[in-house]
C-alpha positions in Angstrom: 17.4 -19.6 0.2 14.0 -20.6 -0.8 12.4 -20.1 -4.2 10.0 -17.6 -3.0 12.5 -15.4 -1.2 14.7 -15.9 -4.7 11.5 -14.9 -6.8 11.1 -11.5 -4.4 14.9 -10.5 -4.8 14.6 -10.9 -8.7 11.6 -8.6 -8.3 13.3 -6.4 -6.1 16.3 -6.5 -8.3 14.1 -6.0 -11.6 12.3 -2.8 -10.0 15.3 -1.1 -9.6 17.3 -2.0 -12.9 14.4 -1.2 -14.8 13.3 2.1 -13.1 10.3 0.8 -11.1 11.3 1.6 -7.6 14.6 2.9 -6.1 15.8 3.2 -2.5 15.0 6.7 -0.9 18.1 9.2 -0.7 20.2 6.1 -1.8 23.5 8.2 -2.8 23.4 9.1 1.1 22.8 5.5 2.1 19.2 5.5 2.0 16.3 6.1 4.4 15.0 3.0 5.9 11.6 2.0 4.6 11.1 4.9 2.2 11.2 4.4 -1.6 10.7 6.3 -4.8 8.9 5.4 -7.4 11.1 5.7 -11.0 9.9 6.7 -14.2 8.2 3.3 -14.6 7.2 2.8 -11.4 5.3 6.2 -10.9 3.6 5.5 -14.2 2.5 2.0 -13.4 1.0 3.5 -9.8 -0.7 6.2 -11.5 -2.2 3.8 -13.9 -3.4 1.6 -11.2 -5.2 4.6 -9.2 -6.6 6.0 -12.1 -8.3 2.9 -13.1 -9.3 2.9 -9.7 -10.6 6.6 -10.0 -12.6 5.7 -13.0 -14.1 2.6 -11.5 -15.0 4.1 -8.2 -16.1 7.8 -9.2 -15.9 8.1 -13.3 -18.4 4.8 -13.8 -20.9 5.6 -11.2 -23.5 8.2 -10.4 -23.5 7.5 -7.0 -19.9 8.3 -5.7 -18.0 11.8 -5.8 -14.2 12.6 -5.4 -12.5 14.4 -2.6 -8.8 15.4 -2.3 -8.4 16.3 1.5 -5.2 18.2 3.2 -2.8 15.7 4.7 -2.6 18.0 8.0 -6.1 18.3 9.8 -7.0 19.8 13.0 -5.6 17.7 16.1 -9.1 17.5 17.3 -10.1 15.1 14.4 -7.6 12.5 15.5 -8.6 12.7 19.1 -12.0 12.2 18.2 -11.6 9.2 16.0 -9.5 7.7 18.4 -6.2 7.7 16.7 -4.4 9.6 19.5 -5.8 7.2 22.1 -5.9 3.8 20.3 -3.8 4.1 17.1 -0.8 1.8 18.2 0.9 -1.3 18.2 2.3 -3.5 20.8 6.3 -3.1 20.8 8.8 -5.2 22.4 12.6 -5.8 22.8 14.5 -8.7 22.5 16.7 -8.9 25.5 19.3 -11.0 23.7 19.8 -9.6 20.4 18.2 -6.5 20.9 15.6 -6.6 18.2 12.9 -4.3 18.4 9.5 -5.6 17.0 5.5 -5.9 17.1 4.3 -8.8 19.3 1.5 -9.0 16.9 3.5 -9.8 14.1 6.1 -12.2 15.9 6.6 -16.0 15.4 3.8 -17.7 17.4 4.8 -20.6 19.8 2.9 -22.4 22.0 3.6 -22.1 26.1 6.4 -24.6 27.4 7.4 -25.5 24.0 11.2 -25.5 22.8 12.2 -21.8 21.6 16.0 -22.6 20.0 17.8 -19.3 19.9 20.0 -18.5 16.9 22.7 -16.2 17.2 26.5 -15.6 16.6 28.8 -16.5 19.7 30.0 -13.1 20.3 29.2 -9.6 21.5 26.3 -8.0 23.0 24.0 -11.0 22.4 26.4 -13.7 24.4 26.9 -11.5 27.3 22.9 -10.6 27.7 22.3 -14.3 27.1 24.7 -15.4 29.9 23.4 -13.0 32.0 19.9 -14.6 31.3 20.7 -17.8 31.6 21.9 -17.2 35.2 19.2 -15.2 36.3 16.3 -17.7 34.9 18.4 -20.6 35.7 18.4 -22.2 32.2 21.0 -24.5 30.6 21.3 -24.3 27.1 23.2 -26.6 25.0 24.8 -25.7 21.5 24.1 -27.5 18.2 26.2 -25.3 15.6 24.8 -21.7 15.9 21.7 -22.6 17.5 21.1 -22.7 21.4 18.5 -25.2 22.7 16.9 -25.4 26.3 14.8 -22.2 26.6 11.1 -22.8 26.4 8.6 -20.4 25.4 6.4 -18.6 28.2 2.9 -17.6 28.1 3.5 -14.7 25.6 2.7 -17.0 22.7 5.5 -15.6 20.4 9.3 -15.4 20.5 11.7 -12.8 18.7 11.3 -12.9 14.8 15.4 -12.4 14.9 17.0 -15.0 16.9 13.9 -17.1 18.4 14.7 -15.9 21.9 11.4 -16.2 24.5 13.5 -13.7 27.1 11.5 -10.4 26.2 10.7 -6.9 27.5 7.1 -6.3 28.5 4.8 -4.7 25.6 4.4 -1.2 25.6 2.2 0.6 23.4 3.5 2.9 20.2 1.7 5.4 18.4 1.9 5.2 14.9 1.2 9.0 14.1 3.9 11.4 12.8 3.8 14.5 14.8 5.0 17.5 13.7 4.6 21.5 14.3 2.6 24.4 12.6 3.1 27.9 13.1 6.0 30.2 14.2 6.9 28.0 17.0 10.5 26.4 17.9 9.7 23.2 19.2 13.2 22.7 20.9 13.2 26.0 22.4 10.0 25.6 23.8 10.8 22.1 25.3 14.3 23.8 26.6 12.7 26.6 28.6 9.8 24.4 30.0 12.2 21.6 31.0 14.6 24.7 32.5 11.6 25.9 34.7 10.2 22.5 35.9 13.6 21.6 37.1 14.3 24.5 38.9 10.7 24.4 40.6 11.8 20.7 41.3 9.3 18.8 39.8 9.7 15.0 39.1 10.3 13.3 35.4 6.4 12.7 35.0 5.5 16.0 36.0 8.1 17.5 33.4 6.7 15.4 30.6 3.3 16.4 31.1 4.3 20.2 31.3 6.2 19.6 27.8 3.4 18.1 26.4 1.1 20.8 27.2 3.6 23.4 26.0 3.7 21.5 22.5 0.2 21.0 22.4 -1.0 24.2 20.6 1.3 23.9 17.8 1.0 20.2 17.4 -0.4 18.5 14.2 -0.2 15.1 12.8 0.6 13.6 9.1 -2.6 11.4 8.6 -2.5 7.7 9.0 -5.2 7.4 6.7 -7.3 9.4 4.4 -11.1 8.0 5.6 -11.2 10.5 8.5 -11.4 13.5 6.0 -14.6 12.3 4.3 -16.2 11.8 7.4 -15.3 15.2 8.5 -16.4 16.8 4.9 -19.3 14.6 5.0 -21.9 17.9 5.9 -19.8 20.1 3.2 -20.3 17.0 0.7 -24.3 16.6 1.2 -24.7 20.4 1.0 -22.6 21.0 -2.2 -23.8 17.9 -4.1 -27.2 16.8 -2.5 -26.6 13.4 -3.1 -29.3 10.5 -2.8 -28.7 8.0 -0.2 -26.9 5.5 -0.9 -23.7 7.6 -2.0 -20.1 7.2 -1.5 -17.1 9.6 -1.0 -13.9 8.5 -2.6 -10.2 9.7 -2.2 -6.8 8.7 -3.1 -3.5 10.1 -1.4 -0.6 9.8 0.9 -0.9 8.6 4.4 2.0 8.2 7.0 2.4 5.7 9.9 5.6 5.2 11.8 5.5 1.7 11.8 7.7 -0.3 14.1 7.8 -3.3 11.9 8.4 -2.4 8.1 9.0 -5.3 5.6 8.7 -6.7 2.1 9.9 -4.1 0.1 7.3 -1.2 -0.5 4.3 -3.8 1.1 4.7 -2.1 4.5 6.6 1.1 4.7 6.2 4.7 6.6 4.8 6.5 3.7 2.4 5.1 1.2 -0.9 5.9 -0.9 -4.2 4.7 -0.4 -7.4 4.3 -2.5 -10.3 4.5 0.0 -14.3 4.9 -0.6 -16.9 5.8 2.3 -20.2 4.5 1.0 -23.1 5.9 3.3 -26.1 3.8 3.7 -29.2 3.8 5.8 -29.3 1.9 9.0 -29.6 -1.5 9.0 -28.3 -1.7 5.5 -24.6 -2.3 6.3 -24.4 -6.1 5.8 -26.3 -5.8 2.5 -23.9 -3.3 1.2 -20.8 -4.8 2.7 -21.7 -7.9 0.6 -21.8 -5.7 -2.5 -18.8 -4.2 -1.8 -16.7 -7.0 -1.1 -17.7 -9.0 -4.3 -17.0 -5.5 -6.5 -13.7 -5.0 -5.4 -12.7 -8.8 -5.8 -14.0 -8.5 -9.4 -12.0 -5.1 -9.9 -8.9 -6.4 -8.9 -9.2 -9.3 -11.4 -10.3 -6.8 -14.0 -6.7 -5.2 -13.7 -4.8 -8.3 -14.3 -4.6 -10.2 -10.7 -5.1 -13.8 -11.1 -7.9 -15.3 -9.5 -6.0 -18.0 -7.9 -4.1 -15.4 -6.0 -6.9 -13.5 -4.6 -8.9 -14.6 -1.7 -11.2 -13.4 1.0 -10.4 -13.5 4.7 -13.5 -12.9 7.0 -12.2 -11.4 10.0 -13.2 -13.3 13.3 -15.0 -11.6 15.9 -12.0 -10.9 18.2 -10.3 -9.1 15.3 -13.2 -6.8 14.6 -12.6 -3.0 15.7 -15.2 -2.3 18.5 -17.3 -0.1 16.0 -17.3 -2.6 13.1 -19.9 -5.3 12.6 -18.2 -7.1 10.0 -15.0 -6.9 7.8 -13.4 -8.8 5.1 -9.7 -8.7 3.6 -8.9 -9.1 0.3 -5.5 -11.1 0.7 -3.3 -11.7 -2.2 -0.8 -14.4 -2.3 2.6 -12.6 -2.4 5.9 -14.7 -2.7 6.3 -14.6 1.1 2.5 -15.8 1.4 -0.9 -14.4 1.8 -1.3 -11.0 2.7 -3.8 -8.0 2.9 -4.2 -6.1 -0.3 -7.6 -4.2 0.9 -10.0 -4.2 3.7 -13.8 -3.7 3.0 -15.3 -3.0 6.5 -18.8 -2.2 8.0 -18.1 0.8 10.5 -21.6 1.4 11.5 -22.6 5.0 12.4 -19.3 5.1 14.7 -17.4 7.6 13.0 -20.0 10.5 12.1 -21.2 10.0 15.7 -17.5 10.4 17.0 -17.0 13.7 14.8 -20.2 14.9 15.7 -19.6 14.5 19.6 -16.0 16.0 19.0 -17.1 19.2 17.0 -20.5 19.5 18.3 -21.7 19.7 14.5 -24.6 17.6 13.4 -23.5 14.9 10.9 -26.5 13.6 9.8 -28.6 13.0 6.8 -32.3 13.9 5.8 -34.1 11.7 3.2 -37.6 13.4 2.8 -39.0 10.3 0.9 -38.1 7.6 3.5 -40.5 7.0 5.7 -39.5 7.7 9.6 -39.6 4.0 11.4 -40.3 5.6 14.3 -43.3 7.8 13.4 -44.3 6.4 10.4 -44.4 9.7 8.7 -42.8 10.9 5.4 -39.2 12.5 6.4 -36.5 10.7 8.2 -33.5 12.2 9.7 -30.7 9.9 10.8 -26.8 9.2 11.1 -25.9 7.0 8.2 -24.0 3.5 8.4 -20.9 3.6 6.7 -19.2 0.5 4.5 -15.5 1.3 3.4 -13.4 -0.4 0.9 -9.7 0.6 1.9 -7.3 -0.4 -0.7 -3.4 0.2 -0.9 -2.1 1.6 -3.9 1.5 0.9 -2.9 1.0 -2.5 -2.3 -1.5 -2.9 -5.0 1.7 -1.8 -7.4 3.9 -4.3 -5.7 1.1 -6.7 -6.0 0.6 -6.2 -9.9 4.5 -6.5 -10.3 4.5 -10.0 -8.6 1.6 -11.3 -10.5 3.1 -10.0 -13.9 6.7 -11.4 -13.3 7.6 -14.4 -15.1 10.2 -16.2 -16.3 10.4 -18.2 -19.5 13.0 -21.1 -19.9 15.1 -21.3 -23.0 14.1 -23.8 -26.0 15.7 -26.9 -26.9 18.3 -25.2 -28.4 19.2 -22.9 -25.3 17.6 -19.9 -27.0 14.7 -18.0 -25.9 14.9 -17.6 -22.2 13.5 -14.2 -20.9 12.1 -12.5 -18.1 8.8 -10.7 -18.9 6.2 -8.4 -16.9 2.7 -9.5 -18.1 1.0 -6.1 -17.5 -2.3 -5.8 -18.3 -2.2 -3.2 -21.3 -3.7 -0.5 -19.4 -1.6 -0.6 -16.6 1.7 -0.9 -18.8 4.1 2.0 -17.9 4.7 2.2 -21.7 1.7 1.3 -24.0 3.9 0.9 -27.1 7.7 0.9 -28.5 8.2 1.8 -32.1 11.9 0.7 -33.0 13.7 1.5 -36.1 15.5 -1.8 -37.3 18.7 0.5 -38.0 19.5 4.2 -37.8 19.6 4.7 -41.5 17.3 4.4 -44.6 14.6 6.9 -43.0 13.7 4.0 -40.5 14.2 6.6 -37.6 12.3 9.3 -39.0 9.5 6.9 -40.1 9.6 5.4 -36.5 9.0 9.1 -35.0 6.5 10.0 -36.7 4.8 6.8 -35.8 5.4 8.0 -32.2 4.0 11.1 -32.7 0.6 9.7 -33.9 0.2 8.0 -30.5 1.5 10.8 -28.4 -1.7 12.9 -30.1 -3.8 10.0 -29.3 -2.8 10.3 -25.6 -1.2 6.8 -25.5 2.3 6.9 -23.9 4.6 5.6 -26.7 8.5 5.6 -26.6 10.8 5.8 -29.8 13.8 3.1 -29.1 17.0 2.8 -31.0 19.6 1.6 -28.8 21.0 -1.7 -29.1 20.4 -4.4 -31.2 16.4 -5.3 -32.0 16.8 -8.3 -29.8 18.2 -6.5 -26.8 15.2 -3.7 -27.3 12.5 -6.4 -27.3 14.2 -8.0 -23.9 14.2 -4.5 -22.5 10.5 -3.8 -23.3 9.5 -7.4 -22.2 11.1 -6.6 -18.7 9.0 -3.2 -18.2 5.9 -4.7 -19.5 5.3 -2.9 -22.7 2.5 -4.8 -24.7 3.5 -3.9 -28.2 6.8 -3.3 -30.4 6.0 -1.9 -33.6 9.5 -2.3 -35.4 10.3 0.1 -38.7 12.4 -2.0 -41.3 13.3 -2.0 -45.0 9.7 -2.9 -45.9 8.0 -0.1 -44.2 9.2 2.4 -47.1 7.9 0.5 -49.8 4.3 -0.6 -48.5 4.0 1.5 -45.2 3.7 -1.7 -43.0 5.3 -2.2 -39.6 6.0 -5.4 -37.9 3.7 -5.5 -34.6 5.5 -8.0 -31.9 3.1 -9.0 -29.2 4.7 -9.3 -25.6 3.0 -12.3 -24.2 3.4 -14.8 -26.9 6.2 -13.2 -29.1 4.0 -13.5 -31.8 4.5 -11.0 -35.2 2.6 -10.0 -37.9 2.8 -7.6 -40.2 -0.2 -4.3 -40.2 -0.5 -1.3 -41.8 1.7 2.0 -40.0 -1.5 3.8 -40.2 -3.3 0.8 -37.9 -1.0 1.1 -35.3 -2.7 3.3 -32.9 -5.9 1.6 -33.6 -4.7 -1.6 -32.8 -3.5 -0.3 -29.5 -6.2 1.7 -28.5 -8.6 -1.6 -29.0 -6.6 -3.5 -26.7 -6.7 -0.7 -24.0 -10.4 -0.8 -24.1 -10.6 -4.7 -23.1 
């Protein structure tokens, strides 16, 4: 196991042990690619999303918020192109049976060796013998690796066993489909199939009839939050009278029936997004793309991610969506390597025009102060262009955990080793822990009084008197609590407490009455 894999395993273990992330439905064996954020994780993710909302909406005059429904009219997804093109290339390995995305598979050059790694038993052995005979390939064994196969012009091999023997690619739509209204979809399918069979129709015709029968009650779980902001564009303009350029921001759940799920909560079927659509005059997309990519990089650093773990990756021309004229990813260096944290894209006027065509409604903007470039007269009606910073809140929380995770070695005496989450104080699930040194002499009562002061100030603080003081410090280091306040025998005589700082373990005496102020000042930084 590599060091990076070991680090990731430690982070996953800490996430469960300290209440950040649990496997969904774990007592029933779990549900693949579904996770629950525990008490600490819920606070961390909420704090991150609150920081985003504060930066995007509460700290600016040019952006307003939206909280749209997860379920939308099916025509939305037809107009946006999701029903026809929101898909991944799906491939099956003919040796081990692994199903995977072609665009995520290991890349190899045509004609290069493709060693196959698999156990010499069962289905894989039988499948491989059949393929060897069919392709005239003679493989040699070295340990558990079979050599002799060569990669085809696909440019990739199976990510599980390295086999170049693969099925054809087929497109797999990522949209989750469900049904709305008083409809029994199973009964409807059975009735439709029965009638079609009695009519002697073939399989293709039967499938078409089933799709038609279900169409009137079919709805989709949204795969992104963005489309609601385009669909509600005219209502927001009418209600708020914003001056262009302006933005509409939204946070919330999205759902994608991912073929490949990986890296803990990084890619899962249910996740949360933080997206903003910034509407600008035609021709100004590139300018605002540069502005927003720099703003977003600055923000990720402001919430604690180290600059050396962040980078921009500009999309090549062949990566760009057909409607985009520029896109940058903010990548983070996760334990497994660089991966996308946020995308900032210039989407031109594609989305508003697509929904205008699909709905028959005008989705344009009138600026009475602008000069119409065609007539030279005051007043310009146009379809705005859009720049979209779209960040993942779920994978953002994972990046924060990875960046904050640290292990300190023991000192020369073999003491002092610890695991610590160096979370930004504003993101920390618990801002302060108040610890009575012992459970007597009025210390618990004094500690609870200090906790009440924190809670009255709207600061999440916890009373903690379980176990020895060293174990309590270690527990709060692992959940990222930036300040521990210890009530001891001296507190009763001079009304002071010991404050311990998480990052350097420094301790000092402060007045108990100043504890809330000290933490408040740290949260403003």
